[in-house]
C-alpha positions as CSV (number, residue, x, y, z in Angstrom):
1,M,0.0,0.0,0.0
2,S,1.4,3.4,-1.0
3,S,1.7,6.0,1.7
4,K,-0.2,9.3,1.5
5,P,1.7,12.1,-0.2
6,A,3.1,14.7,2.2
7,L,2.2,18.4,1.7
8,D,5.8,19.3,0.9
9,D,5.9,16.7,-1.8
10,L,3.6,18.9,-4.0
11,N,4.9,20.9,-6.8
12,I,6.3,24.2,-5.5
13,D,4.0,26.3,-7.7
14,I,0.9,24.5,-6.4
15,L,2.1,24.7,-2.8
16,C,2.8,28.4,-3.1
17,H,-0.7,28.9,-4.5
18,I,-2.2,27.0,-1.6
19,L,-0.2,29.0,0.9
20,L,-1.2,32.3,-0.7
21,I,-4.9,31.3,-0.2
22,V,-4.1,30.5,3.5
23,H,-2.4,33.8,3.8
24,D,-5.5,35.7,2.6
25,V,-7.9,33.7,4.8
26,S,-6.0,33.0,8.0
27,K,-2.5,34.4,8.1
28,H,-1.7,33.2,11.6
29,S,-2.2,29.6,10.4
30,L,1.1,30.0,8.4
31,L,3.0,29.9,11.7
32,S,2.2,26.2,12.0
33,M,3.5,25.7,8.5
34,I,6.7,27.4,9.3
35,C,7.3,25.1,12.2
36,A,6.6,21.9,10.3
37,N,9.9,21.2,8.6
38,R,12.8,22.9,6.7
39,T,11.1,22.7,3.3
40,L,7.9,24.3,4.4
41,Y,9.8,26.9,6.4
42,D,11.8,28.0,3.3
43,I,8.6,28.2,1.2
44,T,6.2,29.7,3.8
45,L,8.4,32.3,5.4
46,P,8.5,34.7,2.4
47,I,4.7,34.2,1.9
48,F,4.2,35.0,5.6
49,H,5.9,38.4,4.9
50,R,3.7,39.1,1.9
51,S,1.9,41.6,4.3
52,C,4.3,43.4,6.6
53,V,3.5,45.6,9.6
54,M,6.1,48.1,10.7
55,D,5.3,49.2,14.3
56,Y,7.0,52.5,15.1
57,S,5.6,52.8,18.7
58,P,8.3,54.0,21.1
59,D,8.9,50.5,22.6
60,L,9.0,48.7,19.3
61,Q,10.6,51.2,16.9
62,R,14.2,50.0,17.5
63,D,13.2,46.4,16.9
64,T,11.3,47.3,13.7
65,I,14.3,49.2,12.3
66,A,16.7,46.4,13.2
67,R,14.4,43.9,11.4
68,M,14.4,45.9,8.2
69,E,18.2,46.5,8.4
70,S,18.7,42.7,8.7
71,W,16.7,42.2,5.5
72,L,18.8,44.8,3.7
73,E,22.2,43.4,4.9
74,N,21.3,39.7,4.1
75,D,19.7,40.5,0.8
76,S,16.7,38.6,2.1
77,K,14.3,37.0,-0.4
78,I,11.5,38.3,1.8
79,L,11.7,41.6,-0.1
80,S,10.8,39.9,-3.3
81,F,7.6,38.6,-1.8
82,T,6.4,41.7,0.1
83,R,3.3,43.2,-1.5
84,H,1.6,45.1,1.3
85,I,3.2,47.3,4.0
86,T,1.4,48.9,6.9
87,V,3.1,51.5,9.1
88,K,1.5,52.0,12.5
89,G,2.3,53.2,16.0
90,I,1.7,55.9,18.5
91,P,4.5,58.5,18.8
92,P,5.7,59.7,22.2
93,Y,3.5,62.2,23.9
94,W,4.8,65.7,23.6
95,R,3.3,69.1,23.9
96,L,4.8,72.4,22.6
97,R,5.1,75.3,25.0
98,R,3.6,78.5,23.8
99,D,7.0,80.1,23.5
100,E,8.3,77.3,21.3
101,S,8.3,77.3,17.5
102,I,6.5,74.5,15.8
103,Q,8.9,72.0,14.1
104,A,8.2,69.2,11.7
105,P,8.7,65.7,13.2
106,D,12.1,64.1,12.8
107,T,12.3,62.0,9.6
108,R,15.5,60.2,10.3
109,K,13.6,57.2,11.7
110,W,12.3,56.5,8.2
111,T,15.7,55.9,6.6
112,S,15.6,52.1,6.8
113,L,12.0,52.0,5.5
114,V,13.0,54.2,2.5
115,Q,15.8,51.8,1.7
116,V,13.3,48.8,1.9
117,L,11.0,50.6,-0.5
118,S,13.8,51.0,-3.0
119,R,14.5,47.3,-2.9
120,L,10.9,46.0,-3.2
121,S,10.0,44.8,-6.7
122,H,6.1,44.6,-6.7
123,L,4.6,46.7,-3.9
124,A,0.8,46.8,-4.3
125,S,-0.3,48.9,-1.3
126,F,1.2,51.1,1.4
127,T,-0.9,52.0,4.5
128,F,0.3,54.8,6.7
129,A,-1.5,54.5,10.1
130,Y,1.1,56.3,12.2
131,S,-0.2,59.2,14.3
132,E,2.1,61.7,12.5
133,Q,2.1,63.6,9.3
134,M,2.9,61.5,6.2
135,P,6.6,62.4,5.6
136,I,7.7,63.7,2.2
137,V,10.6,61.2,2.2
138,L,8.2,58.2,2.1
139,L,6.0,59.9,-0.5
140,D,9.1,60.5,-2.7
141,A,10.1,56.9,-2.3
142,L,6.7,55.6,-3.3
143,H,6.5,57.9,-6.3
144,H,10.0,57.0,-7.5
145,H,9.9,53.2,-7.0
146,H,6.2,52.2,-6.8
147,R,4.2,54.8,-8.7
148,S,1.4,52.3,-9.4
149,S,1.0,51.3,-5.7
150,R,-2.1,52.3,-3.7
151,L,-1.5,54.6,-0.7
152,H,-3.9,54.6,2.2
153,I,-3.7,57.3,4.9
154,R,-5.2,56.4,8.3
155,N,-5.6,59.0,11.1
156,W,-4.5,61.9,8.9
157,T,-3.0,64.7,10.9
158,R,-1.1,67.9,10.6
159,I,2.0,69.2,12.4
160,S,-0.5,71.3,14.5
161,P,-4.1,72.3,14.0
162,D,-3.2,75.9,13.4
163,T,-0.4,75.3,10.8
164,P,-1.1,78.0,8.1
165,F,-1.6,77.4,4.5
166,G,1.3,76.2,2.4
167,D,2.6,73.0,4.2
168,P,4.8,71.2,1.6
169,A,3.9,67.8,3.0
170,E,0.2,68.5,2.5
171,D,0.8,69.7,-1.0
172,A,2.8,66.6,-1.9
173,L,0.1,64.4,-0.5
174,A,-2.7,66.2,-2.4
175,N,-0.9,65.8,-5.7
176,S,0.2,62.2,-5.1
177,P,-0.9,59.8,-7.9
178,C,-0.8,56.9,-5.3
179,L,-3.3,58.2,-2.8
180,R,-6.4,56.1,-2.8
181,S,-8.0,56.5,0.6
182,L,-7.9,59.3,3.1
183,H,-9.1,58.9,6.7
184,G,-9.2,61.7,9.4
185,H,-10.8,61.8,12.8
186,F,-10.8,65.1,14.5
187,I,-11.3,65.9,18.2
188,T,-12.7,69.4,18.5
189,G,-12.9,71.9,21.3
190,T,-9.5,71.2,22.8
191,G,-8.2,74.7,23.0
192,P,-8.4,78.4,21.9
193,V,-5.9,78.0,19.0
194,A,-7.1,78.3,15.4
195,D,-8.0,75.0,13.7
196,F,-7.5,74.5,9.9
197,R,-7.7,70.7,9.9
198,F,-11.0,70.5,8.1
199,S,-10.0,73.0,5.5
200,A,-6.7,71.3,4.9
201,F,-8.3,67.9,4.7
202,D,-10.9,69.1,2.2
203,R,-8.2,70.7,0.0
204,I,-6.4,67.3,-0.2
205,A,-9.6,65.5,-1.1
206,K,-10.4,68.0,-3.8
207,L,-6.9,68.0,-5.4
208,S,-6.1,64.3,-5.2
209,P,-6.3,62.8,-8.7
210,N,-7.0,59.2,-7.9
211,L,-8.7,59.3,-4.5
212,E,-11.4,56.5,-4.1
213,A,-12.4,56.6,-0.4
214,I,-12.9,59.5,2.0
215,S,-13.6,59.3,5.7
216,R,-13.9,62.5,7.8
217,T,-15.4,62.2,11.2
218,S,-15.1,64.2,14.4
219,R,-16.2,64.4,18.0
220,S,-16.2,66.9,20.8
221,A,-13.5,66.6,23.5
222,G,-16.2,67.2,26.1
223,G,-15.5,68.8,29.4
224,C,-16.9,71.8,31.1
225,V,-14.7,74.5,29.6
226,M,-15.8,76.4,26.5
227,Y,-13.3,78.4,24.5
228,V,-14.4,81.7,23.0
229,R,-12.0,83.6,20.7
230,P,-12.1,87.4,20.2
231,M,-13.7,88.6,17.0
232,D,-10.4,89.8,15.5
233,Q,-8.9,86.4,15.9
234,M,-11.9,84.7,14.3
235,Y,-11.8,87.2,11.4
236,A,-8.1,86.4,10.9
237,Q,-8.9,82.7,11.0
238,N,-11.6,83.0,8.4
239,L,-9.2,84.9,6.1
240,E,-6.6,82.1,6.5
241,S,-9.2,79.4,5.9
242,K,-10.1,80.9,2.5
243,K,-6.6,80.3,1.3
244,F,-7.3,76.5,1.5
245,E,-10.2,76.8,-1.0
246,V,-9.7,75.2,-4.4
247,D,-11.0,77.0,-7.5
248,A,-10.7,74.0,-9.9
249,P,-11.1,70.7,-8.0
250,I,-10.1,67.5,-9.9
251,R,-13.2,65.3,-10.6
252,K,-12.8,61.7,-9.5
253,C,-14.8,58.6,-8.9
254,I,-15.3,58.3,-5.1
255,K,-16.5,54.8,-4.2
256,S,-16.7,55.2,-0.4
257,L,-17.7,58.2,1.7
258,Q,-17.8,58.4,5.5
259,M,-18.8,61.7,7.0
260,D,-20.7,62.1,10.3
261,H,-22.2,65.6,9.9
262,I,-23.4,66.2,6.3
263,H,-25.7,68.8,5.0
264,G,-27.0,70.1,1.7
265,K,-24.0,72.5,1.1
266,A,-21.5,69.7,1.7
267,L,-23.4,67.5,-0.9
268,K,-23.1,70.3,-3.4
269,E,-19.4,70.7,-2.7
270,L,-19.0,66.9,-3.2
271,S,-20.7,67.0,-6.5
272,S,-18.1,69.5,-7.7
273,Y,-15.3,66.9,-7.6
274,T,-17.1,63.6,-7.2
275,Q,-19.3,61.6,-9.5
276,L,-22.2,61.0,-7.2
277,D,-23.7,58.4,-9.5
278,Q,-20.7,56.2,-8.9
279,L,-20.8,56.3,-5.1
280,I,-21.2,52.8,-3.6
281,S,-20.8,53.2,0.1
282,L,-22.1,56.0,2.4
283,T,-21.5,55.3,6.0
284,N,-21.6,56.8,9.5
285,I,-23.6,59.8,8.2
286,R,-25.8,62.1,10.3
287,P,-27.7,63.9,7.6
288,S,-29.5,67.2,7.9
289,L,-33.0,67.7,6.6
290,D,-31.8,69.8,3.6
291,F,-29.3,67.0,2.7
292,L,-32.1,64.4,2.6
293,C,-34.4,66.7,0.6
294,L,-31.7,67.5,-1.9
295,A,-30.5,64.0,-2.4
296,G,-34.0,62.6,-2.6
297,T,-35.8,65.0,-4.8
298,D,-33.1,66.5,-7.2
299,P,-32.0,64.0,-9.8
300,A,-28.6,65.7,-10.1
301,Y,-27.8,64.5,-6.5
302,H,-29.4,61.0,-6.6
303,L,-27.2,58.0,-5.7
304,P,-28.3,55.2,-8.1
305,A,-25.2,53.0,-7.5
306,L,-25.4,53.1,-3.7
307,K,-25.0,49.6,-2.2
308,Q,-24.1,50.3,1.5
309,L,-25.9,52.9,3.7
310,D,-25.2,53.6,7.4
311,V,-27.3,56.5,8.7
312,R,-28.1,58.0,12.1
313,L,-31.4,59.9,12.0
314,L,-30.8,62.2,14.9
315,T,-31.9,65.7,15.7
316,M,-30.3,68.5,17.7
317,S,-31.6,69.1,21.2
318,R,-34.0,71.8,20.0
319,G,-35.1,70.1,16.9
320,F,-37.2,67.1,18.0
321,D,-40.2,68.5,16.2
322,Q,-38.3,67.8,12.9
323,I,-37.9,64.1,13.4
324,E,-41.1,63.2,11.6
325,E,-40.2,65.5,8.7
326,M,-36.8,63.9,8.6
327,V,-38.3,60.4,8.4
328,D,-40.5,61.4,5.5
329,A,-37.5,63.0,3.7
330,F,-35.4,59.9,4.4
331,C,-38.1,57.6,2.9
332,I,-38.0,59.6,-0.3
333,F,-34.2,59.5,-0.3
334,L,-34.3,55.7,0.4
335,A,-36.7,55.2,-2.5
336,S,-34.4,57.1,-4.9
337,S,-31.3,55.2,-4.0
338,G,-30.0,52.1,-5.9
339,P,-30.8,48.6,-4.7
340,L,-29.0,48.4,-1.3
341,E,-27.1,45.4,-0.1
342,S,-26.3,46.7,3.4
343,L,-28.5,49.1,5.4
344,S,-28.1,50.4,9.0
345,I,-30.5,52.9,10.5
346,V,-30.2,54.4,14.0
347,L,-33.1,56.5,15.5
348,K,-32.8,58.5,18.6
349,T,-36.5,59.0,19.6
350,S,-39.5,56.7,19.7
351,Q,-40.7,56.5,16.1
352,S,-42.6,53.8,14.3
353,W,-40.6,51.6,11.9
354,E,-43.6,51.3,9.6
355,P,-42.9,54.1,7.0
356,I,-39.2,53.2,6.7
357,L,-39.7,49.5,6.7
358,S,-42.4,49.7,4.0
359,V,-39.9,51.5,1.7
360,I,-37.2,49.0,2.5
361,L,-39.4,46.0,1.6
362,V,-40.7,47.7,-1.6
363,H,-37.4,48.9,-3.0
364,H,-34.6,46.9,-1.4
365,A,-36.0,43.6,-0.2
366,R,-34.5,41.5,-3.0
367,S,-31.0,42.9,-2.7
368,I,-30.6,43.4,1.0
369,R,-28.0,41.2,2.7
370,T,-27.3,43.1,5.9
371,L,-30.0,45.0,7.8
372,S,-29.7,46.8,11.1
373,L,-32.7,48.7,12.7
374,H,-31.9,50.2,16.0
375,Q,-33.3,52.9,18.3
376,V,-31.3,54.5,21.0
377,E,-32.6,53.7,24.5
378,S,-34.0,56.9,26.1
379,S,-33.8,58.0,29.7
380,K,-37.2,59.6,29.5
381,G,-40.2,57.4,30.3
382,D,-42.4,59.2,27.8
383,S,-40.0,58.6,25.0
384,M,-39.3,54.9,25.0
385,R,-37.9,53.2,21.9
386,S,-40.2,51.4,19.5
387,C,-39.1,47.8,18.6
388,L,-40.1,46.0,15.5
389,T,-43.3,44.1,15.9
390,L,-43.5,40.3,15.4
391,D,-45.5,40.9,12.2
392,Q,-42.9,43.3,10.9
393,L,-40.1,40.8,11.7
394,A,-42.1,38.1,9.8
395,D,-42.5,40.4,6.8
396,I,-38.7,40.9,6.7
397,R,-38.2,37.1,6.8
398,G,-40.6,36.6,4.0
399,S,-39.5,39.4,1.8
400,C,-35.7,39.3,2.1
401,P,-34.4,36.0,0.7
402,Q,-30.7,37.1,0.7
403,L,-30.6,38.4,4.2
404,T,-27.7,36.9,6.1
405,N,-26.9,39.6,8.8
406,L,-29.6,41.1,11.0
407,A,-29.6,43.5,13.9
408,L,-32.7,44.6,15.9
409,D,-34.0,45.7,19.3
410,I,-35.6,43.4,21.8
411,D,-36.6,44.9,25.2
412,R,-36.4,42.6,28.1
413,T,-39.3,41.6,30.4
414,L,-39.5,39.8,33.8
415,E,-41.3,36.7,32.4
416,G,-39.3,36.6,29.2
417,K,-42.4,35.7,27.1
418,S,-41.9,38.6,24.7
419,E,-38.3,37.7,24.1
420,C,-39.2,34.1,23.4
421,A,-41.8,35.2,20.8
422,Y,-39.1,37.1,19.0
423,Y,-36.7,34.1,19.2
424,T,-39.4,31.9,17.6
425,V,-39.6,34.2,14.6
426,L,-35.8,34.5,14.3
427,R,-35.4,30.8,14.1
428,Q,-37.3,30.9,10.9
429,F,-34.6,33.0,9.1
430,T,-33.1,30.1,7.2
431,N,-30.1,32.0,5.7
432,L,-29.2,34.0,8.8
433,C,-25.5,33.8,9.6
434,E,-24.9,36.7,12.0
435,L,-27.5,38.1,14.5
436,T,-27.2,41.2,16.7
437,I,-29.7,41.9,19.4
438,H,-29.8,45.2,21.3
439,M,-31.3,44.7,24.7
440,D,-32.3,47.5,27.1
441,L,-31.0,48.3,30.6
442,G,-34.2,50.0,31.8
443,I,-32.4,53.3,32.3
444,A,-35.7,55.3,32.0
445,F,-37.0,53.4,35.1
446,F,-33.8,54.0,37.1
447,A,-33.0,57.5,35.9
448,F,-36.2,59.2,37.0
449,P,-38.1,56.8,39.4
450,S,-41.6,57.9,40.3
451,K,-42.4,59.0,43.9
452,E,-45.0,56.3,44.2
453,Q,-42.4,53.6,43.3
454,Q,-42.1,51.1,46.2
455,E,-38.8,49.3,47.1
456,G,-40.5,46.0,46.2
457,D,-41.4,47.2,42.8
458,R,-37.8,48.4,42.3
459,R,-36.5,44.9,43.1
460,T,-39.0,43.4,40.7
461,K,-37.9,45.7,38.0
462,L,-34.2,45.0,38.6
463,A,-34.9,41.3,38.1
464,S,-35.9,42.1,34.5
465,Y,-32.4,43.4,33.8
466,P,-30.0,40.8,35.1
467,E,-26.3,40.9,34.2
468,A,-25.4,38.7,31.3
469,D,-23.2,35.7,32.0
470,E,-22.3,32.6,30.1
471,N,-25.5,30.8,31.0
472,F,-27.6,33.8,29.8
473,A,-25.7,33.9,26.5
474,M,-26.1,30.1,26.0
475,E,-29.9,30.3,26.7
476,V,-30.3,32.9,24.0
477,W,-28.0,31.1,21.6
478,K,-30.0,27.9,22.0
479,E,-33.2,29.7,21.4
480,V,-32.1,31.4,18.1
481,S,-29.8,28.7,16.7
482,K,-32.1,25.7,16.6
483,R,-34.7,25.0,14.0
484,A,-37.4,22.3,14.1
485,G,-35.9,20.9,17.3
486,T,-32.4,20.3,15.8
487,E,-29.2,22.3,15.8
488,F,-29.3,25.0,13.1
489,A,-25.8,25.2,11.8
490,G,-26.4,28.3,9.6
491,L,-26.1,30.8,12.4
492,R,-22.4,31.4,13.0
493,E,-22.4,34.4,15.4
494,L,-24.7,36.0,18.0
495,V,-24.0,39.4,19.5
496,L,-25.9,40.8,22.5
497,C,-25.6,44.5,23.2
498,L,-26.9,45.3,26.6
499,G,-27.2,49.1,26.8
500,E,-25.9,51.6,24.3
501,Q,-22.4,50.8,23.4
502,H,-21.5,54.1,21.8
503,R,-23.8,56.8,23.2
504,Q,-22.8,60.3,22.2
505,I,-22.8,62.7,25.2
506,G,-22.3,66.4,25.2
507,N,-20.1,68.7,27.2
508,G,-20.3,69.0,31.0
509,Y,-20.4,66.4,33.7
510,P,-22.4,63.4,32.7
511,A,-25.7,62.7,34.4
512,P,-26.0,60.0,37.0
513,W,-27.9,57.7,34.6
514,V,-25.1,58.0,32.0
515,I,-22.5,56.9,34.5
516,D,-24.9,54.1,35.6
517,E,-25.3,52.9,32.0
518,Q,-21.6,53.0,31.3
519,S,-21.0,50.8,34.4
520,R,-23.7,48.3,33.5
521,R,-23.6,48.0,29.8
522,Q,-22.2,44.8,28.3
523,W,-21.2,43.3,25.0
524,V,-21.5,39.5,24.6
525,R,-20.5,37.5,21.5
526,V,-21.3,33.8,21.0
527,R,-19.4,32.4,18.0
528,R,-19.5,28.9,16.6
529,S,-16.1,27.2,16.6
530,E,-14.4,27.2,13.2
531,R,-12.7,23.9,13.9
532,D,-14.1,21.0,11.9
533,D,-13.5,18.5,14.8
534,R,-15.5,20.6,17.2
535,P,-18.6,21.5,15.4
536,R,-20.8,21.7,18.6
537,E,-18.6,24.1,20.5
538,V,-18.9,27.8,20.7
539,D,-16.7,30.6,22.0
540,I,-18.3,33.1,24.5
541,N,-16.7,36.4,24.9
542,I,-18.1,38.9,27.4
543,R,-16.6,42.4,27.4
544,G,-15.5,43.6,30.7
545,G,-12.6,41.5,31.8
546,R,-14.3,38.1,31.8
547,P,-12.2,35.3,30.4
548,R,-13.3,33.6,27.2
549,T,-14.7,30.1,27.7
550,R,-15.7,27.2,25.6
551,L,-19.0,25.5,26.1
552,R,-20.9,22.8,24.2
553,V,-24.2,23.7,22.6
């Protein structure tokens, strides 16, 4: 009887093709191949370095530079296999005194990386996720040696927020033919200095010739201090901001756009350099009413190619009377968009899902694969969130044949009968692979308890909101993962969000119920084991320091 052929007996080309697939699917599995024998070590090691991460954090920078220098000195064949490089790390914390002049960061640490770039033969992408300005020396190396590579900027930043117009590094980045994606997240309200980050970011986006993805988000630093600048300083800042304006922006095909606050004027500016009819992904947006009206009613601003939409229909503190008008405008916008494959909607106040859901089922039911409908839990008893009804959930099941990912709200009760009714309907989603359930914490009951509330009633109410543990997670998993009395192998992952995981709060000291929510909220994930020899095991991960455990279904 002939013995089974060993893996390293295969043709090298075939083996390399197999290892490349493993690299793309599960890179850490290549470590086992490296440790098998000398033959597999020699073949696998270069493939393992197909994607390299250069960590320039203070405690790892020296080791990273030494690793690259060893490749250069030994003429390592790893360089011939490297296709993707990611630079990441957090620079040392430093702060300039007011009497110090602002200096550009030291670029000597990039010398070894520049030499590596000059030795690579087929670099496909370069991701700069370091919390520092993209240095000109790296841009020059990319343009000279890898002009066709794709540059991705993560956490874009400037030397300082008040750096005036004319930064050479920003001009070089704006005119780079390699730049494909630009991501910036800005924390505002941190001081009285001028801030030109938004203007500089928009200038780069307008001038970049081959940009495909834009992500510009922001949040307030919070706190109880509000900075007010004198009128003469604000006037000088406005004059400086006008210098960043672009008279003739370069039109391009933007495929992905992420922008938290967007209004009608911003949409018109986007149309001046973006082909809106080619936009595929629009995520993390908090649209204004005029944006929804413009994009929904004016054919020049329609988004017929849109496939992914992530929207938060929220209003300002003084604009709650506009929510119904916003929902109506959003329904018109939703009907004018292309057939969506992924849709996520977050509502802040208690609104019926009926008008939005009817548009979804009419225009997007056949194409939708991922659907998330969530309302933020309110602290006011007269503004409770509205969950999907069982009939609405059944309509989604019957109208969306390609739905594989679903997220919805289920409020908890003491008896648990309402939850069980939802679980019964969820078991009938035959193609469902990932399920997310947002459960409430009852913060409206605990934030403003009534005077007539008795201590016994409070204990009874507390019993409706127990802390999630492994047993609770397993009970929900068994309820939603079985079908017709047998194990339903289609569901791979269940996520339980108890309380708001990302509640946006304003300035000032947080209210007591906000602190209570932050201390009680939980995130629970139940995931089916990927090992073929353990099909009945699941991994349970509870956020909050609890260790991960394995339990049998």
